[in-house]
C-alpha positions in Angstrom: 41.4 9.9 -178.2 45.0 10.8 -178.1 46.4 14.2 -177.1 47.3 16.5 -179.9 50.9 17.2 -180.8 52.5 19.8 -183.0 52.6 17.2 -185.8 48.9 16.2 -185.5 47.2 16.8 -188.8 43.8 18.3 -188.8 41.3 18.3 -191.7 37.7 19.3 -192.4 35.4 16.3 -192.1 33.4 15.2 -195.1 29.7 16.2 -195.6 30.1 19.7 -194.1 29.0 22.8 -195.8 30.4 26.1 -194.7 29.6 29.8 -195.5 31.5 32.9 -194.6 29.5 35.6 -193.1 31.9 38.5 -192.7 34.1 37.7 -189.8 32.1 34.6 -188.9 31.6 31.2 -190.5 28.6 29.0 -190.3 29.1 25.2 -190.8 26.2 22.9 -191.5 26.5 19.2 -190.7 24.4 17.6 -193.5 24.0 14.3 -191.8 22.7 15.6 -188.5 21.1 18.9 -189.6 23.0 20.8 -187.0 24.8 24.0 -187.7 27.6 25.7 -185.9 28.6 29.3 -185.9 32.3 30.2 -185.5 33.6 33.6 -184.3 36.5 35.3 -186.0 39.1 33.1 -184.4 37.3 29.9 -185.1 36.6 31.0 -188.7 40.4 31.7 -189.1 41.2 28.2 -188.0 38.5 26.7 -190.2 39.9 28.6 -193.1 43.4 27.1 -192.6 41.8 23.6 -192.8 40.9 24.0 -196.4 43.8 21.6 -196.9 44.9 19.2 -194.1 47.5 20.9 -191.9 49.7 20.2 -188.9 48.8 22.0 -185.6 52.2 23.7 -185.6 51.6 25.2 -189.1 48.1 26.4 -188.1 49.6 28.2 -185.1 52.4 29.7 -187.1 49.9 31.2 -189.6 47.6 32.4 -186.9 50.5 34.1 -184.9 51.3 36.0 -188.1 47.7 37.2 -188.3 46.8 37.8 -184.7 48.7 39.2 -181.8 49.1 36.0 -179.7 52.0 34.3 -178.1 53.0 30.8 -179.1 51.9 29.1 -175.9 48.5 30.7 -175.8 48.0 30.0 -179.6 49.0 26.3 -179.2 46.7 25.8 -176.2 43.6 27.5 -177.7 44.0 26.0 -181.2 44.4 22.6 -179.7 41.3 23.0 -177.5 39.3 24.3 -180.5 40.4 21.4 -182.7 39.5 18.8 -180.0 36.0 20.4 -179.6 35.6 20.4 -183.4 36.7 16.7 -183.5 34.2 15.9 -180.8 31.4 17.6 -182.8 32.4 15.6 -185.9 33.5 18.7 -187.9 37.2 17.9 -188.2 39.4 14.8 -188.2 42.8 14.6 -186.5 45.5 12.1 -187.2 
């Protein structure tokens, strides 16, 4: 798997069902039967992936919403997306 760049495009994987529960989101993987609970930050990132989006754009939108510096946002969003990719919840190209 290649390292993420600012132009890497992330998208929600198929066959996932999500529900918003206040500041959290729960995602169900229909194929495996597993579910994942996202905190407020994870839910915000998931929400941005309603349409495929570049890592740089995700970070720009999150910086406008949360008090976070660019370097921290980039590192944490990148780490989250890689974890989500490893769990089969997002695709990255």
